[in-house]
FIGUBA-232822 format. One record per residue (C-alpha): residue number from 0; residue in three letters; x, y, z. Coordinates in steps of 0.5 Angstrom, whole numbers, plus 500, padded with zeros to 3 digits. Layout:
N
REC,i,aa,xx,yy,zz
REC,NUM,Ala,X,Y,Z $
...
! end
This chain:
573
REC,i,aa,xx,yy,zz
REC,0,Unk,920,436,866 $
REC,1,Unk,920,441,871 $
REC,2,Unk,914,444,867 $
REC,3,Unk,910,438,867 $
REC,4,Unk,912,436,875 $
REC,5,Unk,909,443,877 $
REC,6,Unk,902,441,873 $
REC,7,Unk,899,436,877 $
REC,8,Unk,892,435,874 $
REC,9,Unk,885,436,878 $
REC,10,Unk,881,430,879 $
REC,11,Unk,874,432,880 $
REC,12,Unk,869,428,885 $
REC,13,Unk,865,426,879 $
REC,14,Unk,870,424,875 $
REC,15,Unk,873,419,880 $
REC,16,Unk,866,417,881 $
REC,17,Unk,865,415,874 $
REC,18,Unk,871,411,874 $
REC,19,Unk,869,407,880 $
REC,20,Unk,863,406,877 $
REC,21,Unk,866,403,870 $
REC,22,Unk,871,399,874 $
REC,23,Unk,865,396,879 $
REC,24,Unk,861,395,873 $
REC,25,Unk,866,392,868 $
REC,26,Unk,868,387,874 $
REC,27,Unk,860,385,876 $
REC,28,Unk,859,384,868 $
REC,29,Unk,866,379,868 $
REC,30,Unk,864,376,874 $
REC,31,Unk,857,375,874 $
REC,32,Unk,857,368,875 $
REC,33,Unk,861,369,882 $
REC,34,Unk,856,374,884 $
REC,35,Unk,850,370,883 $
REC,36,Unk,853,364,888 $
REC,37,Unk,857,369,892 $
REC,38,Unk,856,364,898 $
REC,39,Unk,856,357,895 $
REC,40,Unk,861,358,889 $
REC,41,Unk,868,360,889 $
REC,42,Unk,872,364,883 $
REC,43,Unk,876,360,878 $
REC,44,Unk,877,353,881 $
REC,45,Unk,877,349,887 $
REC,46,Unk,885,349,888 $
REC,47,Unk,889,355,891 $
REC,48,Unk,882,359,892 $
REC,49,Unk,880,354,897 $
REC,50,Unk,886,355,901 $
REC,51,Unk,887,362,900 $
REC,52,Unk,880,363,902 $
REC,53,Unk,882,360,909 $
REC,54,Unk,887,365,909 $
REC,55,Unk,883,371,909 $
REC,56,Unk,878,367,914 $
REC,57,Unk,884,366,919 $
REC,58,Unk,886,373,918 $
REC,59,Unk,879,375,921 $
REC,60,Unk,879,370,926 $
REC,61,Unk,886,372,929 $
REC,62,Unk,884,379,929 $
REC,63,Unk,878,378,933 $
REC,64,Unk,881,372,938 $
REC,65,Unk,888,372,938 $
REC,66,Unk,891,379,935 $
REC,67,Unk,898,378,938 $
REC,68,Unk,899,371,935 $
REC,69,Unk,896,373,928 $
REC,70,Unk,901,368,925 $
REC,71,Unk,900,362,929 $
REC,72,Unk,895,359,925 $
REC,73,Unk,891,353,926 $
REC,74,Unk,895,349,920 $
REC,75,Unk,901,345,920 $
REC,76,Unk,900,344,928 $
REC,77,Unk,905,344,932 $
REC,78,Unk,910,349,927 $
REC,79,Unk,910,356,929 $
REC,80,Unk,908,362,924 $
REC,81,Unk,904,357,920 $
REC,82,Unk,901,362,916 $
REC,83,Unk,907,365,913 $
REC,84,Unk,908,358,909 $
REC,85,Unk,905,362,903 $
REC,86,Unk,903,369,902 $
REC,87,Unk,898,370,907 $
REC,88,Unk,893,375,904 $
REC,89,Unk,894,379,911 $
REC,90,Unk,891,385,908 $
REC,91,Unk,884,382,907 $
REC,92,Unk,884,380,914 $
REC,93,Unk,879,386,916 $
REC,94,Unk,874,384,911 $
REC,95,Unk,873,377,915 $
REC,96,Unk,872,380,922 $
REC,97,Unk,865,380,920 $
REC,98,Unk,861,373,920 $
REC,99,Unk,864,366,921 $
REC,100,Unk,864,359,918 $
REC,101,Unk,864,356,911 $
REC,102,Unk,859,360,908 $
REC,103,Unk,862,367,910 $
REC,104,Unk,869,365,908 $
REC,105,Unk,867,364,901 $
REC,106,Unk,863,370,901 $
REC,107,Unk,869,374,904 $
REC,108,Unk,874,371,899 $
REC,109,Unk,869,372,893 $
REC,110,Unk,869,380,895 $
REC,111,Unk,876,380,896 $
REC,112,Unk,877,377,889 $
REC,113,Unk,872,382,886 $
REC,114,Unk,875,388,890 $
REC,115,Unk,882,386,887 $
REC,116,Unk,879,387,880 $
REC,117,Unk,876,394,881 $
REC,118,Unk,881,397,885 $
REC,119,Unk,886,395,880 $
REC,120,Unk,882,399,875 $
REC,121,Unk,881,405,879 $
REC,122,Unk,888,405,881 $
REC,123,Unk,891,405,874 $
REC,124,Unk,886,410,872 $
REC,125,Unk,888,415,878 $
REC,126,Unk,895,414,876 $
REC,127,Unk,894,415,868 $
REC,128,Unk,890,422,870 $
REC,129,Unk,896,424,875 $
REC,130,Unk,901,423,869 $
REC,131,Unk,896,428,865 $
REC,132,Unk,892,423,861 $
REC,133,Unk,884,425,860 $
REC,134,Unk,879,422,863 $
REC,135,Unk,876,417,858 $
REC,136,Unk,883,415,856 $
REC,137,Unk,885,413,863 $
REC,138,Unk,879,408,863 $
REC,139,Unk,883,405,857 $
REC,140,Unk,889,404,861 $
REC,141,Unk,885,402,867 $
REC,142,Unk,882,396,863 $
REC,143,Unk,888,394,860 $
REC,144,Unk,891,393,867 $
REC,145,Unk,885,390,871 $
REC,146,Unk,883,386,865 $
REC,147,Unk,889,384,862 $
REC,148,Unk,888,377,859 $
REC,149,Unk,894,375,863 $
REC,150,Unk,890,377,869 $
REC,151,Unk,885,372,867 $
REC,152,Unk,890,366,868 $
REC,153,Unk,892,368,874 $
REC,154,Unk,885,368,877 $
REC,155,Unk,886,362,882 $
REC,156,Unk,892,366,885 $
REC,157,Unk,889,372,889 $
REC,158,Unk,896,374,892 $
REC,159,Unk,898,376,885 $
REC,160,Unk,891,379,883 $
REC,161,Unk,892,384,888 $
REC,162,Unk,896,388,885 $
REC,163,Unk,892,395,885 $
REC,164,Unk,895,397,891 $
REC,165,Unk,902,398,887 $
REC,166,Unk,899,403,882 $
REC,167,Unk,895,406,888 $
REC,168,Unk,901,407,892 $
REC,169,Unk,905,410,886 $
REC,170,Unk,899,415,884 $
REC,171,Unk,899,417,892 $
REC,172,Unk,906,418,892 $
REC,173,Unk,907,422,885 $
REC,174,Unk,901,426,887 $
REC,175,Unk,903,428,894 $
REC,176,Unk,910,430,892 $
REC,177,Unk,908,434,886 $
REC,178,Unk,903,437,891 $
REC,179,Unk,908,437,897 $
REC,180,Unk,902,434,900 $
REC,181,Unk,903,431,907 $
REC,182,Unk,897,427,907 $
REC,183,Unk,898,424,900 $
REC,184,Unk,905,422,902 $
REC,185,Unk,903,419,908 $
REC,186,Unk,897,415,905 $
REC,187,Unk,902,413,899 $
REC,188,Unk,907,410,904 $
REC,189,Unk,901,406,908 $
REC,190,Unk,898,404,902 $
REC,191,Unk,905,401,900 $
REC,192,Unk,905,398,907 $
REC,193,Unk,898,395,906 $
REC,194,Unk,900,392,899 $
REC,195,Unk,906,389,903 $
REC,196,Unk,902,385,907 $
REC,197,Unk,898,381,902 $
REC,198,Unk,904,377,900 $
REC,199,Unk,911,376,899 $
REC,200,Unk,910,375,891 $
REC,201,Unk,908,382,890 $
REC,202,Unk,911,385,895 $
REC,203,Unk,918,384,893 $
REC,204,Unk,916,387,886 $
REC,205,Unk,914,393,889 $
REC,206,Unk,920,394,894 $
REC,207,Unk,925,393,888 $
REC,208,Unk,920,398,884 $
REC,209,Unk,920,403,889 $
REC,210,Unk,927,403,891 $
REC,211,Unk,929,404,883 $
REC,212,Unk,924,410,883 $
REC,213,Unk,927,413,889 $
REC,214,Unk,934,412,886 $
REC,215,Unk,932,415,880 $
REC,216,Unk,928,421,884 $
REC,217,Unk,935,422,888 $
REC,218,Unk,939,423,882 $
REC,219,Unk,934,427,879 $
REC,220,Unk,934,432,885 $
REC,221,Unk,941,432,885 $
REC,222,Unk,941,434,877 $
REC,223,Unk,936,440,878 $
REC,224,Unk,940,443,884 $
REC,225,Unk,938,440,890 $
REC,226,Unk,932,444,891 $
REC,227,Unk,930,444,899 $
REC,228,Unk,924,440,900 $
REC,229,Unk,918,443,903 $
REC,230,Unk,916,441,911 $
REC,231,Unk,910,437,908 $
REC,232,Unk,915,433,904 $
REC,233,Unk,919,432,910 $
REC,234,Unk,914,430,915 $
REC,235,Unk,910,426,910 $
REC,236,Unk,916,422,908 $
REC,237,Unk,919,421,915 $
REC,238,Unk,912,419,918 $
REC,239,Unk,910,415,912 $
REC,240,Unk,917,411,911 $
REC,241,Unk,916,409,919 $
REC,242,Unk,909,406,917 $
REC,243,Unk,911,402,911 $
REC,244,Unk,917,400,915 $
REC,245,Unk,913,397,921 $
REC,246,Unk,909,394,916 $
REC,247,Unk,915,391,912 $
REC,248,Unk,918,388,919 $
REC,249,Unk,911,385,921 $
REC,250,Unk,910,382,915 $
REC,251,Unk,917,379,913 $
REC,252,Unk,919,377,920 $
REC,253,Unk,915,371,921 $
REC,254,Unk,917,369,914 $
REC,255,Unk,924,370,916 $
REC,256,Unk,923,365,922 $
REC,257,Unk,920,360,917 $
REC,258,Unk,926,360,913 $
REC,259,Unk,931,360,918 $
REC,260,Unk,927,354,921 $
REC,261,Unk,926,350,915 $
REC,262,Unk,931,348,910 $
REC,263,Unk,929,348,902 $
REC,264,Unk,925,354,902 $
REC,265,Unk,929,357,897 $
REC,266,Unk,929,355,890 $
REC,267,Unk,935,352,885 $
REC,268,Unk,936,355,878 $
REC,269,Unk,933,348,875 $
REC,270,Unk,927,349,879 $
REC,271,Unk,926,356,877 $
REC,272,Unk,927,354,870 $
REC,273,Unk,922,349,870 $
REC,274,Unk,917,354,872 $
REC,275,Unk,920,359,866 $
REC,276,Unk,915,361,861 $
REC,277,Unk,917,361,853 $
REC,278,Unk,917,367,849 $
REC,279,Unk,911,363,845 $
REC,280,Unk,907,365,852 $
REC,281,Unk,907,372,850 $
REC,282,Unk,903,370,844 $
REC,283,Unk,898,365,848 $
REC,284,Unk,892,368,850 $
REC,285,Unk,889,364,856 $
REC,286,Unk,884,358,854 $
REC,287,Unk,878,361,858 $
REC,288,Unk,879,368,854 $
REC,289,Unk,873,367,849 $
REC,290,Unk,875,372,843 $
REC,291,Unk,881,367,842 $
REC,292,Unk,879,360,843 $
REC,293,Unk,882,357,837 $
REC,294,Unk,888,361,837 $
REC,295,Unk,889,359,844 $
REC,296,Unk,888,352,843 $
REC,297,Unk,894,352,837 $
REC,298,Unk,899,356,840 $
REC,299,Unk,899,354,848 $
REC,300,Unk,902,347,847 $
REC,301,Unk,908,351,844 $
REC,302,Unk,909,354,850 $
REC,303,Unk,911,348,854 $
REC,304,Unk,908,350,860 $
REC,305,Unk,901,352,858 $
REC,306,Unk,903,359,861 $
REC,307,Unk,900,365,858 $
REC,308,Unk,904,372,858 $
REC,309,Unk,899,375,853 $
REC,310,Unk,898,382,854 $
REC,311,Unk,892,383,849 $
REC,312,Unk,893,385,842 $
REC,313,Unk,889,391,843 $
REC,314,Unk,893,394,849 $
REC,315,Unk,900,392,845 $
REC,316,Unk,898,396,839 $
REC,317,Unk,896,402,843 $
REC,318,Unk,902,402,847 $
REC,319,Unk,906,403,841 $
REC,320,Unk,902,409,839 $
REC,321,Unk,903,412,847 $
REC,322,Unk,910,412,846 $
REC,323,Unk,909,418,841 $
REC,324,Unk,904,422,846 $
REC,325,Unk,908,428,848 $
REC,326,Unk,903,430,854 $
REC,327,Unk,909,427,858 $
REC,328,Unk,916,428,858 $
REC,329,Unk,920,423,853 $
REC,330,Unk,924,421,859 $
REC,331,Unk,918,418,862 $
REC,332,Unk,916,415,856 $
REC,333,Unk,922,412,855 $
REC,334,Unk,922,409,862 $
REC,335,Unk,916,406,861 $
REC,336,Unk,918,403,855 $
REC,337,Unk,924,400,858 $
REC,338,Unk,920,398,864 $
REC,339,Unk,915,394,859 $
REC,340,Unk,921,390,855 $
REC,341,Unk,925,389,862 $
REC,342,Unk,920,386,866 $
REC,343,Unk,918,382,859 $
REC,344,Unk,925,379,859 $
REC,345,Unk,925,378,867 $
REC,346,Unk,919,374,866 $
REC,347,Unk,922,369,862 $
REC,348,Unk,926,366,868 $
REC,349,Unk,932,363,867 $
REC,350,Unk,935,357,862 $
REC,351,Unk,941,353,864 $
REC,352,Unk,944,353,857 $
REC,353,Unk,944,356,850 $
REC,354,Unk,943,364,849 $
REC,355,Unk,937,363,854 $
REC,356,Unk,943,363,860 $
REC,357,Unk,944,370,859 $
REC,358,Unk,937,372,861 $
REC,359,Unk,937,377,866 $
REC,360,Unk,933,374,871 $
REC,361,Unk,939,369,873 $
REC,362,Unk,942,376,876 $
REC,363,Unk,936,377,880 $
REC,364,Unk,936,370,883 $
REC,365,Unk,944,370,884 $
REC,366,Unk,945,377,887 $
REC,367,Unk,939,380,890 $
REC,368,Unk,936,379,896 $
REC,369,Unk,929,375,896 $
REC,370,Unk,929,373,889 $
REC,371,Unk,931,366,891 $
REC,372,Unk,925,364,894 $
REC,373,Unk,921,366,888 $
REC,374,Unk,919,360,884 $
REC,375,Unk,915,363,878 $
REC,376,Unk,918,368,874 $
REC,377,Unk,912,370,870 $
REC,378,Unk,909,373,875 $
REC,379,Unk,914,379,874 $
REC,380,Unk,909,380,868 $
REC,381,Unk,905,384,873 $
REC,382,Unk,910,390,872 $
REC,383,Unk,910,389,865 $
REC,384,Unk,902,390,865 $
REC,385,Unk,902,396,869 $
REC,386,Unk,907,400,865 $
REC,387,Unk,904,397,859 $
REC,388,Unk,897,400,861 $
REC,389,Unk,900,407,862 $
REC,390,Unk,902,407,855 $
REC,391,Unk,896,405,853 $
REC,392,Unk,892,411,856 $
REC,393,Unk,898,415,853 $
REC,394,Unk,896,412,846 $
REC,395,Unk,889,413,847 $
REC,396,Unk,890,420,849 $
REC,397,Unk,894,421,843 $
REC,398,Unk,889,419,838 $
REC,399,Unk,884,423,842 $
REC,400,Unk,888,429,841 $
REC,401,Unk,889,428,834 $
REC,402,Unk,881,428,833 $
REC,403,Unk,880,434,837 $
REC,404,Unk,885,438,833 $
REC,405,Unk,881,436,827 $
REC,406,Unk,875,438,830 $
REC,407,Unk,872,431,832 $
REC,408,Unk,872,431,839 $
REC,409,Unk,866,427,840 $
REC,410,Unk,869,422,835 $
REC,411,Unk,875,422,839 $
REC,412,Unk,871,420,846 $
REC,413,Unk,867,415,842 $
REC,414,Unk,874,412,840 $
REC,415,Unk,876,412,847 $
REC,416,Unk,870,408,849 $
REC,417,Unk,870,403,843 $
REC,418,Unk,878,402,845 $
REC,419,Unk,876,401,852 $
REC,420,Unk,871,396,850 $
REC,421,Unk,875,392,845 $
REC,422,Unk,881,392,851 $
REC,423,Unk,875,389,856 $
REC,424,Unk,873,384,850 $
REC,425,Unk,880,382,849 $
REC,426,Unk,881,379,856 $
REC,427,Unk,874,377,857 $
REC,428,Unk,873,370,859 $
REC,429,Unk,865,370,860 $
REC,430,Unk,862,366,863 $
REC,431,Unk,868,366,868 $
REC,432,Unk,868,359,872 $
REC,433,Unk,865,359,879 $
REC,434,Unk,865,352,881 $
REC,435,Unk,861,349,887 $
REC,436,Unk,865,349,894 $
REC,437,Unk,864,342,897 $
REC,438,Unk,861,342,904 $
REC,439,Unk,864,338,910 $
REC,440,Unk,862,332,913 $
REC,441,Unk,857,333,919 $
REC,442,Unk,861,333,925 $
REC,443,Unk,868,334,923 $
REC,444,Unk,868,341,926 $
REC,445,Unk,866,338,933 $
REC,446,Unk,872,334,932 $
REC,447,Unk,877,335,938 $
REC,448,Unk,884,338,936 $
REC,449,Unk,890,338,935 $
REC,450,Unk,887,333,929 $
REC,451,Unk,890,329,923 $
REC,452,Unk,886,327,917 $
REC,453,Unk,888,322,912 $
REC,454,Unk,888,322,906 $
REC,455,Unk,893,328,906 $
REC,456,Unk,894,329,898 $
REC,457,Unk,894,337,896 $
REC,458,Unk,887,337,894 $
REC,459,Unk,885,334,901 $
REC,460,Unk,889,339,905 $
REC,461,Unk,886,345,901 $
REC,462,Unk,879,342,903 $
REC,463,Unk,880,341,910 $
REC,464,Unk,883,348,911 $
REC,465,Unk,877,351,908 $
REC,466,Unk,872,347,912 $
REC,467,Unk,876,348,918 $
REC,468,Unk,873,355,918 $
REC,469,Unk,867,353,922 $
REC,470,Unk,871,352,928 $
REC,471,Unk,879,353,926 $
REC,472,Unk,881,347,930 $
REC,473,Unk,888,346,930 $
REC,474,Unk,890,341,925 $
REC,475,Unk,897,338,922 $
REC,476,Unk,894,338,915 $
REC,477,Unk,896,344,911 $
REC,478,Unk,897,347,904 $
REC,479,Unk,904,350,902 $
REC,480,Unk,909,349,897 $
REC,481,Unk,914,348,903 $
REC,482,Unk,911,344,908 $
REC,483,Unk,915,343,915 $
REC,484,Unk,918,337,917 $
REC,485,Unk,913,336,923 $
REC,486,Unk,908,335,918 $
REC,487,Unk,911,330,914 $
REC,488,Unk,913,326,920 $
REC,489,Unk,906,326,923 $
REC,490,Unk,902,325,916 $
REC,491,Unk,906,319,915 $
REC,492,Unk,905,316,922 $
REC,493,Unk,897,317,921 $
REC,494,Unk,898,313,915 $
REC,495,Unk,901,308,919 $
REC,496,Unk,896,308,924 $
REC,497,Unk,894,303,928 $
REC,498,Unk,901,300,928 $
REC,499,Unk,904,301,935 $
REC,500,Unk,910,305,934 $
REC,501,Unk,905,310,930 $
REC,502,Unk,900,310,936 $
REC,503,Unk,906,311,941 $
REC,504,Unk,909,317,937 $
REC,505,Unk,902,320,935 $
REC,506,Unk,900,320,943 $
REC,507,Unk,907,323,944 $
REC,508,Unk,906,329,939 $
REC,509,Unk,900,331,943 $
REC,510,Unk,895,329,937 $
REC,511,Unk,888,328,940 $
REC,512,Unk,884,326,934 $
REC,513,Unk,885,322,928 $
REC,514,Unk,880,323,922 $
REC,515,Unk,880,318,916 $
REC,516,Unk,875,320,910 $
REC,517,Unk,872,316,906 $
REC,518,Unk,868,321,902 $
REC,519,Unk,874,321,897 $
REC,520,Unk,875,314,895 $
REC,521,Unk,872,315,888 $
REC,522,Unk,878,319,887 $
REC,523,Unk,884,315,883 $
REC,524,Unk,889,312,887 $
REC,525,Unk,894,317,888 $
REC,526,Unk,896,324,887 $
REC,527,Unk,900,329,883 $
REC,528,Unk,906,332,887 $
REC,529,Unk,911,335,884 $
REC,530,Unk,910,333,877 $
REC,531,Unk,910,325,880 $
REC,532,Unk,904,321,881 $
REC,533,Unk,905,319,889 $
REC,534,Unk,901,313,892 $
REC,535,Unk,901,311,899 $
REC,536,Unk,896,311,905 $
REC,537,Unk,897,318,906 $
REC,538,Unk,894,320,899 $
REC,539,Unk,889,315,898 $
REC,540,Unk,882,315,901 $
REC,541,Unk,880,308,903 $
REC,542,Unk,872,306,902 $
REC,543,Unk,868,305,908 $
REC,544,Unk,868,298,908 $
REC,545,Unk,875,298,908 $
REC,546,Unk,876,303,913 $
REC,547,Unk,871,299,918 $
REC,548,Unk,877,294,919 $
REC,549,Unk,881,299,922 $
REC,550,Unk,881,299,929 $
REC,551,Unk,886,301,935 $
REC,552,Unk,888,296,940 $
REC,553,Unk,884,296,946 $
REC,554,Unk,890,297,951 $
REC,555,Unk,891,304,947 $
REC,556,Unk,885,307,950 $
REC,557,Unk,883,310,943 $
REC,558,Unk,876,310,942 $
REC,559,Unk,873,310,935 $
REC,560,Unk,867,314,933 $
REC,561,Unk,863,312,926 $
REC,562,Unk,860,318,923 $
REC,563,Unk,860,316,916 $
REC,564,Unk,863,318,911 $
REC,565,Unk,868,319,917 $
REC,566,Unk,872,315,922 $
REC,567,Unk,874,318,928 $
REC,568,Unk,879,316,933 $
REC,569,Unk,880,320,939 $
REC,570,Unk,886,319,943 $
REC,571,Unk,886,319,951 $
REC,572,Unk,888,325,954 $
! end
């Protein structure tokens, strides 16, 4: 281990540029459908990407117009810290400082989506190289992580796709401490801070991983005789931890306030179990994976949730080979294997009866801070795919080594390239879905706020959010798994309009405008919420002819404006 620790390999600028070029090229090919319509279509689907695009847009808007009130977004008015009701993607906010409006927001989101794949590829390439893997073998590791079939299914969840910062932080920290480099150590902690700002779902995984690695490093340091750290290591660690700590404080403080102010933000074991994948999920490729269409259709129903944890058969086989590569110490190979298997077990979540009740995720949920607010255990598969990717790189390095020993270096290089292409094909879903983003009705961006909009189904609210990027008007509507009590109250009042008590309560709350949308009237009468079909005026869009019959009493002072398909009621000041 000591000998390996002192041999931090050189990485040339040309090698890095090639790795970046390969990562970018693979991303462009995989997502050409997104690139061809980057300002009008959005990657994956019209669900969460719409609200996440709004989050990035709001971040840029807030940095320019209200940096000291970054977390006070225009959704869920009048609740404070309304950006902290879900993973805020704050790390992408600088990207959205340039340009404004709906089209710019779509472009910003798509660029962040593409960047997440390219960064994941290059970051794991760098980490693999630091472990001692050759250039071409490291490309296979980058492909196994960035384009894992599991990540293809996570396409609608940018806060989960944005895991490249974890690998990049580990690379910078490992290289920095091996080389006793002040700059690299600080950079590593700052990148970890950036990753923290993306959102809690990945931050909690990274934080516990860094804590575990820190404990291992401390034990190792004691075991080798407590060598005196260099001045660069001490200063770099101190400065880096201060920067990281400030980011953690800045990004977690609003979430803590939201948890304190709103009940029901933690999840029960039964709720976690309802989102827990089955072991069949490891054999179930995502349906959009082109290579395994027939197999996916057969095995996916067996998972019970339609949830894929498939790591890729090529990657899994190469990872097994990587366990025997002696380019890294055995302790590290064993550690990667244990991490892979342990994260796989954790990603299965919990069961309340039978042998599954002994699954280790239950201990995380019950005993370790932060895990009780995580609803989807399968996302721990991020750690699985990272450890697996490093073993993949080691496996390709071993195969290359064997061929070079037989005097076949070119065959070894060709094999590494071929394996990388197979890994990419295993996770490919070309052509990747990129649906057209619906446009708002004319005049919506000029409606005076605070406003409330009906209907307020989950999908309606997603569209209202991305449409609000034209002006960022304050509104009651918003989208989150947990919504504040004020949202539920005001939406029900809006649905009861023009009942006198509803008018009085909306006026008292400070609502300036109520907008009734009729463009959704072709949708079915109800929306799926928490697995159940909910019906009611807050979820159903009336037809234009029906909406025309809604009028406020003259004595209320409320004016009505018709801008088909919108009917706008303006409350007096």
